[in-house]
N, C-alpha and C positions, 0 to 999 in steps of 0.2 A: 467536467464542464458540459452543460447541455449542448446538444448538437442539433442541427436541423437546417433547412433552407427555405428561403422565402418561396411561397407559392404565388405564382403570379395569378336621364331621361326626362314651353308654357303651354300643361295640356292647353291647347287652344279652346277658347270659349265655345260652347255649343251654339250654333246659330238657331235663331228662331225660325220656325216655319211660318210664313205669311199665309196662315189659313186659320179658320176657327176651330179646326179639329186638333190644334196644338194641345198637347197634354200638360196639365199643370204639374210642375215638379220643383220643389224648393231646392233640390240638391244640384240642379243645374246652375252654372255661373250665368250672370245677368250681364249682357253687353252694356256699355255705357250709353249707346244709342237708345236702348229700350228704356233705360231709366229716364232719359230725356223726353222720350215720346210719352211715357206714362205721365210724367209731369205736365206735358202739354194737354193730355186728355183731361186730367184732373182740374187743370186751370179752366178749361172750357166748361166742364161740369159745374164747377163751383160758380163761375160767372154766369152760366144759364140759370142756375138756382137763384142766385141773387137778383138777376133780372126778373125772374118769375115772382119772386117775394115782393118786389116793388109793385109789380102790376096787380098782384093779389091784394095787397094793402089799398091801392087806389080803388079796385073794384069793390072791396068790401065796404068802403065808406062812401062811395059815390054812385054805385049801380044798384038801385033798389030792385031791379028785376032779377038780379042774379041769386040763385039758391046758395045761402050761406053754407050749408052743409056741404055741398059739393065743392065749393070754392076752398073751405077749409080742408076737406078730405084730399083735394089735389095737392095743397101745399104740404100737408103731413106726408103724403105718400113721397112726394119729391124730395122732402127733407131727409126722410128715412133712408130712401135709396141712394141719396148723395153720401150719407155716412157709409153705407154698405160699399159704395164704390171706393171710398177712401181706404176702408180697411181691405179690400180686395187688392188694391194696387200695391200692397206690401209684397205680394208675389205676382209680378207682372204677367207671368204665364197664365195665371188664373183668369186674367181679363181677356185672354184669347181663346178661351174655350167656347164652344157653341152654346153651352148652358148659360153662361153669364151674358153672352151677347143676346141670346134669345130673352132672358129675363129682363134685361136692360131695355130691349125693345118693346115688351109688353108694358113696362112702367111708362115709357115715352109715349106710347100710343094712348094710354089711360089718361096721362096728364093732358096730352094734346086734345083729346075729346071732351075734357071737363068743361071747357068753355061753352061747348054747344049743349051738353047735357044740363049744365047750371042755368042755361037761359040767359047768359050774360050778353050785354049788348055789344061787348068787344072781346077780343082774345085776351086771356090773362096768363097763358102758359110761357109767354116770353121766350127766352133761348133754351128752355130746358130740353125739348124734344131735339134741338139742334145737336145737343151734346152727345145724343145717341149716335149720330152721324160720326162724331169724333171716335167713339168707342169702336164702332163698326170698322172705320178706317184703320184703327190700330190693330184689330183682330184679322182683317182680311184684305187691307189695302183698298185700292180704288174700286174693284168690282163689288165688294160687300158694302162699301160706303154708298155707292150710287144705288145699289139694290134697296138699302134701308131708306134712302131718300125717296125713291119711287113709292115705297110703301106709305111713308109720311105724307107725301104729296097727295096720293090717292085718298088717304083717310080724310085730309083736310078738305079736299075738293068735295068729297061726299058730304061732310059736315056742313060746308058752305051751301050745297044744293038743298039739303034737307031743311036747312033753316032760312032758306029764301034770300041768301046773300047776293050781292050783285056779282056780275061776271067779272068786273075789275077785281074785286076782293078774291074771287075764286082763283084768278091767275096768280095771285100772290103766293100760292102754295108751291109754285115751281121754284121759289127760293131755296127749298130744301134740296133740290137737285143741284143748285149752284153750290151749296155748302158742302154736299156729299163729294162733289168734284174737286173742290178746293182741299178739304181735309184728305181725300184719298190720294191726290196728287202730291200734296205736301209730305205725307208720311212715306209714301212709295219712294219719292225722291230722296228723303233723308236716309232711308234704309239703303237704297241703291248706292249713294255716295259713301255711306259708311262701309258697306261691303267692298266697294272699289278701293277705298283707302286701306282697309285691312289686307286685301289681296296684294296691294302694292307694298305694304309694310312686310308681309310674309315673303314676297319676291325679293324684296331688298335684303331681308335677314338671310334668305337662302343664298343670295349672291355673296354676301358678306362671309357667310360660312365656308362657301366653296373657295373663296379667295383665301381665307385663313388657312384651309386645308392645303391648298396649293402652295402657299408660302411655307407651310410646315414641311411639306414634302421636298420643296426646293432647298430649304435650310438643311434638312436631313441629308439630302443628296450631296450638297456641297461640303457638309461637315464630314461625311464618309470619304468623299474624295480627297479633301484636304488632309485628312488624318490617317484613315485606314489604308487607302490606296498608296499614299506616299510612303507610309511606314513599311508596307509590304514590298515596295520597290527597294527601299534601303536594306531591308532583310535579304532579299534576293542578291543585292550587290555584296552584301558582307556576310554571306552564308557561311563562310569558313570561320568566322569569328564567334565562337559559341557564346562567349560572355556578352558580347555586343547584341547578339541576337536575342539572348535572354532578357537583357535590359529593354530592348525595344518592344518585345512582346509584352512584357509586364507593364511598360508604360502605356502601350495601347489598350491593354486590358483595363487599366484604370480609367482611361479616357472614355472607352465605351461603356463602361459601368456608369460613370457620371452622366453620360448622354442618355442612357436608358432611363435612369432615375429622373432626369430632367423632363423627358417626354412622358414618363409615366404619371408624374404629378407636376404639371406646369406651375411655375412660380412658387413651388414648395420651399420652405426655408426651416424645415424641421430637424428632428433628431437624425434621420437617415442622411441627409445631405451634410450635416455638420460632421458626423462620424466619418463619412467617406472623405471629406476634406482633410481631417486629421490624419487619416490612414495615408492619404497621398503625401502629405507633408513628411510624415516619419519615413515612409518608404523612400522618398527622394533624398532626404538628408542622410540616412543611415544605410541605404543600399540593401535593405531587408524586404522580404515578401510577407505582407500581412494578408492572410486568408480571412475573408470578412463574411459573416452571415448576420443580417439584421432582420429580425422577425417582424418588428412593429415600428411604426413611425408615429411620433407625437409632436405637437407644436413645441417651439422653444420657450422655455420658462427659466427663472433664475435657478431653480433646482436642477433642471435638465442641463443647463449651461455648466453648472458646477460638476455634474457628472461627466460631461464631455471633457472639460479641462483636466479632470482627474485621469480620464482615459488616455488623453494626450501624454500625460506624464508617465503613466503606467507603460504605454507602448514605447516611449523614448527610453525608459529604464531598461525594458526588455531588450530593444535594439542595441543599446550601448553596452550592457553589462552581461547578458545572457550567453552570448557567443552563438546564439541560434540564428540561422538564415531564414527561418520560416516562424511566423508568429500567428496565432489563431486569435481572432477577434469575433465575439458573439454578444449580440444585444437583443433584448426582449422586454416587453412590457408585462409586468407582474402586479396585477391589481392597479393601484394608483402609484406605482414606482417603476422607474426604469432599472433594469439590471444589466450591467455590462461585465463580460468576462474577458480577460486578456491572459493567454497562456502561452508559454514558450517551453520548449524541451531542451533548454540550455544547461548552464552549470549549476544554476540554483544557489541557494544560500541557506544559512540557519537563521530562521527569523529571531531567535533568541539572541543573536549576536548583533549588539546595538549598532556598531560601525557599518556592518554590511547591509543591515536593513534600515538604515536611517532614512533614506529617501521614501520608502514605502510606508514604514511604520510610523513616521512622525509627519513630515511635510505633506505627504499624500493623504494620509488619515485625517489630518487637521482640515485640509481643503474640503474633503467630502463631508466630515461630521459638522462643519460650520454651516453647512447648507441643509442640515437635517437628514443627511444620508448615513451610510455605514460603509465600511471597508473590511474585507477579510482577505488575508493572504495566506496561501498554502505553498510552502516551498521546502526543498531539502536538497543537499548538495548532490550534484550530478543527476538530479531528477526533475529539474526544471522549476517553473514558478507559475502559479495561477493567482490572479488577483480578481477578486469579486467586488464590483463597485455598485453599490445600491443608492440611488438618488433619493432625495427627500420626496415628500407628497407632491404630485403634480398640481393639485388644486390648492 
């Protein structure tokens, strides 16, 4: 019979850096808040483009002073870059690189200056340049959004002055700074609230884990006190009764074995737990010692359960008929099957004798083979018995 003994880590999402120097990497997980913010930026960009398209349409058909080539060029440039923005948003980190923010700013400034270059009587860029402020706020928060707003406002003021617009119209350029503050504050606030929420969740999870570990330590201490210490006290009291001491030691050994198995795999209900339960039952009923080695553990299945029931019967037969006070029980996983060995060094029997081998050779064999397994019995008079139980396939 084989011999041997048992030999006894949510990576947290990577946080985005609130700076335009963030490196684009598709391998990093994207927090939900970042997905929401990207959707907000895309909404502002598309809304700004639609707004601009309506004004371009009106300018094209009502403003004869406007250069049609510049009007159409500005619309095409805004449309193409809107598509680029949508495609870039598939990897939100890419939208936070300084390269993308800079290119987005160049396009916004070109579109914003098109009205002046085309000689239009009124501005037709609509809300498209404003959408650059949303991109800047997403990439760098309030500081970058306000910085971009100042650049846009300065460009618009310069255009107004060069084209002879009124002072009232010139002051309208300061609306970009208002939008920059709004976008920057909104995105910074949403990110800050999300960071605090995640920190609170992590703290709560840490507290729950600490409490669970404390409960486990308390349960272990109570179990050891109620079981081991009390048993040791009884052993000290009955030290002169060798049979009583032996029984208590073996009983406590089984209890500790079950406890270790339970803490090793909390909630496990597999082969190992079932075999240990069978072992304890047979030891208690028949007063024998079953030396147990379980190499592997597998989930319970019909074929495994059939092998366990056959193990129970083999152990019971050995305890009742072998005359041995010590029985060896060994289990391992062999490919997709479980093998269990039950051996005693008792009186043995002649397997060819039908009456003496009836339980093993007929009832037990039928139980195993009906579940797709096999049974092998090796025995001889005065040389003990070994039963090899092989389960059916696990899958």
